[in-house]
N, C-alpha and C positions, 0 to 999 in steps of 0.2 A: 877032535870036533870036525865034522864033515863040512865041505864047502857050502852045502845047503844051509847048515846050521849057522855057519859064520855069516852068510849072506842075510839070513833071517835076523840074526842078532844085530848086524849093522843097520838093517832097515828099521828094526825096532828102536835102536839107539837114535837114528836120525829122526824118526817120528817123535820120539820123546823130547829131544832137544828142540825140534821145530814147534811142537805144540807148546812147550814151556816158554819158548821165545814169544810166541803169539800172545799167550796169556799174560806174561809179565808186562809186555809193552802196550797192552790194551788197558790193564788195570793198575799199572804202577802209579805211585803218588805223583801228584803234579809238583813241578818246581815251585819254590817259595815265591809268593807274590803273583802267581798266575791264577786266573779266575778270581779277580779282585772286585770288591764291592766297596766303593768309596763312601765317605760320609755324606749325609744329606746337608747341603748348604742352601741358604736362602739368599737369593740375589734379586736386585732391583731391575726394573724395566730397562734402565740405561746400561746394564751390564750383561745383557744377553741378546743375541741376534740370530735370526734364521736367514740363511743365504742360499740361493739356488742358482743352478745353471740349467737352462732349457734350450734344447735344439728341436726345431720343428719346421714344417713346411707351411708357407702362407702365400697364396697367390702364385704358386709354382716356383717360389724362391725359398732357399734355405735361410732360416732365421736363427740367430744364435744370441742368446741372452746369458751373460756370465757375470756373476758377482763374487765367486769364491776366491779364485787365485788373484784377481785384482786387489781384493781386500787383504789377502795374505801378504802380497807384495808391499802393501802400505805398512803392514805391521812389521815386516822385516826392516823397513826404513826407520821405524820408530824404536826398534829394540835397542836397549842400552846395556843390558847385563848378560843375557844368554839367549840362544835359540836351540831348541830341541825339536826335531821332527822325526816321524816314523811313517814311512810310506812303502807300501808293497811294491809298486811299480815306479821306477825312477830311471827311465831310459828313453832313447829317441828312435828305437827300432820299429819299423812297420814295413809292410809290403811296398815295393817300389812303385807300383801303379796307383798308389793312394797319395794323398797330400794333406798334411796336418801342420798346424803351427808348432814352433819349437818350444813347447811348454817346459820340457825337462831342462833344456839349455837355459831358458829364461829364469827358472827357479835356481839352478846352479850358479849362474852368473850373479844373481842378486845376493846369494849367500856369500860368494867369493868377494864381491864388492864390499859387503858389510864387514867381512873379516879383515880386509885390507884397511878399511877406515878405522876399525877398532881391533888391532892385533891381539890385545889381551882378552877380548871377549870370546867365550867358549861357544862354538857352534858344533852341534852333534847331529849327524844324520844317521838314522837307524833304518835298515832296509832288508830286503829279502834277496837270497842268492839267485832268484830268477833273473835278476838284472845282469848277472854274469853267465847266464845259461848254465847254472849249477857248476861253476868253476871252469867252464870251457874257454872263457876269454875274460879280459878286463873290461870294465865299463868306462867309457870315455868321460862321462859326467862325474862319476864317483872318483876316478883317478885324478881328475883336475881339481876337484874339491880337496882331496888329500894333499896334493902338492901345494895347496894354498893354506894349509894349516887347519882345515876342517876335519874333525874327527868323524870317521865313517865306521859304523858297526854293522857287520854282516851277521844277521841273526842265526845262531846255531839252533836248529829245530829238533835235533836228535833227542834232547831230554823230554820232548813232548810225547804224548801217547800216539800210537799208530792208528791212523784212520783206514788204512788198507792192509789189515794185518796178515792176510794170506800171502800177499806179495812182500810186505815189509820184513817179515820174518826171514824170507829167502835173502833179501837185500842185506839184512844185518849179519846173517851167518856167512854168506859167500861172496859178497861184492864190496860192501863198505870197508872191511879190513884192508883192502888193497889200495885204498886211497885214490886220488885223482892225479893223473899225469898225462903228458902228451898234448899234441895240438889237435883241435877239432877238425874233422874231415867230413862229417855228415851234415847235409843242409839243415838249417835251423827251422824247426816247425813253428816257432813263435812269430817269425818274420823273415822274409827273404833277404832283407838288408842286414840282419844280425849275423855276426860271425858264426862259422860252422861249430858244431858240437861234437864232443866225444861220445862213444857208446856209453861210457860210465856216467856221463851227465844225463843222458836219456834215461838210464836205469834209475838214477836218483830222482829224476822228475816223476817217475811212476809211483813214488811214495805219496805224492799229492799232498804235501804239507806246505804251509805258508805262514809267514808273518803277514797277515792280511790287514793289519792296522793302517789307519790313515789319520794321523794326529800331527798337530803343530802347536808349539808353545813358546812364548817368550815371557818375560816378567810382567807383561801387560795383558796378554790374552792367551786363552787356550782355544784351539779349534778341534772339533771332532767331525771328520768329513766322511763322505762316501766315495770321494774321488782321489785320483793320484796325479802327481806332476809327470805325466807320461804322454808323449806326443800322440800316440794312437788312441789315447783316451780323451784327448783335448775337447772333443765335441760331445762327449757323453753328457746326458742329463743327470745332474748330481745335486746334492744338498749338503749343507754344513751348519753347525751350530758354533757360534763364537761366544765364549763366556769369559768374563773378567773375575778376578778375585781368587778365593782359596781353592777352587776347583783345579787351578794350575798346579797346586801342590799334589793333589791326588793324581793328576795326569803324569807328573814327573815320577811319583812313586810307582805307578803302573809301568812306566817305560823303563825304570830301573830294573824291574823284574825281567823285562825282555833283554836288556843289555847284559844282565847277569848270566843268561843262558850261554853267552859267548865269552864270559869272563872279561867283560868290557869295562870301560871307565866308570868312575863315580859321576853321576849326573849332577848338574847344579841344583841347588835347593831354592825353594821359594818360601819367603817368610813375609807375611803381611797380616795386619789385623783383619779379622773377619768383619769387614767394613759394614756398609749399609745393609740392614736387614730388608729383604724385599719379599714380594708375593710369589716369586718363583722358587719352587723346590727343585734343586738339580742334584743328580747323583751319577758319578762316573761308574761304569760297569765294564768288565772285560770277560771274554770267553763265556764259560758256563753260567756266570752270574747274569749275563744278558738273557740267556734262555730262561733262567729261573724267574726273572722279573717280567719278561714278556708273557710267559705262560700264565703267571699269576694274574696279570692285568687282563688278559683275554678271558680267563675263567671267572673273573669278578665283574664282568660286564652284565648289565641288567636289561630287561625289556625296554625298548625305546632308546637305548644308547646307540651312538653311531661309532662304527669301527672302520677306519680307512687304512689301507696299506698301499704304498708304492714300493714295489719289490722287484729286484732283478732275478732272484731265485727263490722259489718256495717249494720245499719238498719234504720237510720233516714231518713224520707221521703224527707226533704229539701235537704239533701246531695245527695240522690238518684236522685232527679229531676235535681239538678245542674250538676251532672255527665252526665246525658243523654243529657242535653242541650250542655254541653261542647263537647261531642262526635259529636253532630250534627254540631257544629262549625268547626270541623276538628282537635280537640285536640286529640293527640295520648295517649290513656289512657290504662294503664296496672295495674291490681290489683293482688296482691298476698295475699290470704286470708287463715286463719285457717279454716279447714273443720268442726270445731265444732264437732269433732268426740269423744273427751273424755275430762274429767276434772279430773286431779289427778288420772288417771288410771280407772275412771268410764266412762261407755258409755254415750254419749250425743245424743241429738235428731237431731243434724245438724242445729239447729236454732241459730241465724237468717240467717247465711251466705248463706246456700244452696238455699233457695227460693229467696233471694235477688240477688245472683249471676245469677240465671236463669232469673230473671226479667231484670237485667241490660244487659245481653247478648242478650236476645230476643228483648227488646224494642230498643236497639241500633243497631239491625240487625248485630250483631257481631263486631261493631266498638269498643266496650269496651272489651278488651282482659283480660281474667281472668285465673289464675292458682292457684291451691291449694298447700299450703306448705305440704310436705310429712312428716307428723308427725307420731311419734310412740305413746308412752304413755305420751309424753310431748305435749306442745301447742306452736303454733306460736303466741307468745303473743305481737306482734308488734303493735304499734300505730304511724306509721311513714308515712308522706306525703312529697313527693319531686316533686316540679314543676320546670321544666327545660325550661327556655326561651332562647332567642337567646344570650343575653348578661349577664343575671343573673339567679339565682335560688332562690327559697324559700323552706324552710324545716320546717316542724312542727314535733316535737318529744316530747313525754311525756307519761302521763298516760291515755289520753283521747281516748276511743273507739268512733266510729262514731254512737252513739245511742242517743236517746232522753234523757235517764237517765244520760248519761255522759256529754252531751252537754248543757242541758237546765237548769243549776243551781240546779239540784237535788242532785247530788253527789259532793264531793269536788275533784277537778282535778287540775293538773298543767302541762302545756306544755311550751315549748319555741319555738318562731318563729325566724327563722334565714333567713336573706337575704344577699346574697354574690355574687360576680362576678362568672361567669361560670367556670373560670379557677382556682378558689380558691381550696386549698388543701382539705378542709373538703367536699366541693361539689364533688370533684373527688372521695373521699372515699365512700360517700353515693351512687354516681352513680355506682361505681364498686360493691358495696353491692347488689344493685338491679340487675345489669347485671349478676352477678355471680349466684344468685339463680333462676333468670328467665330462663337463658339459660342452667342451669345444667352444668356449666362449668367444674367442677371437681368432681361432685357427683350428685345424684338424689335428689335435694332439693325440686323440685316442680313437680306437676302432672297436666295433662290437665283437663279442666273444666268437661268433661264428666265422670270423675272418681267418682264424688259424685253427679250425677244428675240422680239417678235411679228411680224405680217405685214409691217410697214414696214421691217424690218431690211435687206432687199435695197435698197430705195430709199435708206435712210440710208447704206448702204455706198457706193452710187453717188455720192451728193452728197459724202460724205466724201472719196472718191478724187479727184473733180473739183476740190474746194476745195484739196486738198493739191497737186495738179498745178499749179494756177494761182496758188498762194500767196495766195488770196483767202479768208482765214479768220481768225477771232478766236483760234484755238488754234495 
């Protein structure tokens, strides 16, 4: 066999293995318990709450309203049997010229104090390897919790499908088998106060996989959040749903599936009678089941219905098409979007929201109304959908951005779906939340669409389309 034929054979073999690796890791079966659809539970008005954090400017001064973590800290104090939480970001790193409250340390110390008060009580913290910069260093907060008897589970995302298959196949074939070793020496792109990273950690980061969930549970309450106990995120505008009762069991089942990816411990169980029957229908959803239910809800809207969204990222094509069709049917659609102007104080490109907002406004001929949240150095980190019908409303709230990566079983995500009568107390609070920031009732919360639709919009649109085509994107 000639050298030319040998080379051709080797190239063919490489191509065959490469393509096979891509196809398998894009279409392989999901691990057990991932993409979970919980039971529908009926809860009463007393057992469900909508919590918000809002950061805004008023009279030239920064105003910060926060309900979420103060309430979680109360529930930590009240817990008697167990605490299980799952947060994507749990660290104190940010660029040195910025200043944020020590939210991660506050959370960690409260958990440690509870463990010292009740040594036999199990406390489990599930998180993502981003907090160690993908193995380049240890996390101060996580290590201190471990030393105090708290179980910390770092999620193994390798069993999940690949969202950047062209790159991830190369990673799986040539980089991953060699493991992680050595001390970081490259400046950390996520924050300049974070320890340096290894090349191998940067290469793992490029797979762009995440346990993006934000959940918290004790025997008393379950929280499904859009925010993290992360210093650099402390001023983000976020929201959360607190629910009591059997939804706690569903949340623990969904988190057991995440823990099982890492061969982690058996989580505590929740057992309680399905108590008071109430007017709220609540259902826990994870990963692709969030997509299924959101798409169905949008597609079932009718003329005269109102559809509100507060969203950090919107980019999924099926969602975009369903919104355009709903607008054509006469649904009154209002979107409040983050302008994708900055991330933790660093300038961003405006992707994906700016080109998507332009497309939605143009193709709907102005029927889809859009405003930008008036962010400073923080983000409008919402992932909230509110559909208002004549007699009832549907609400989706949680960790899930409206992007392929978040919706299509690539990341780990958790949302809760709520259906309630239009006169229900929680529905009223969600409605007032949107009305307040849309109309700038008592401060300048939002800006008109044209504010972020400048000369670069055509370039942004081109980059957005190319990234979507190649699946080389963080959204």
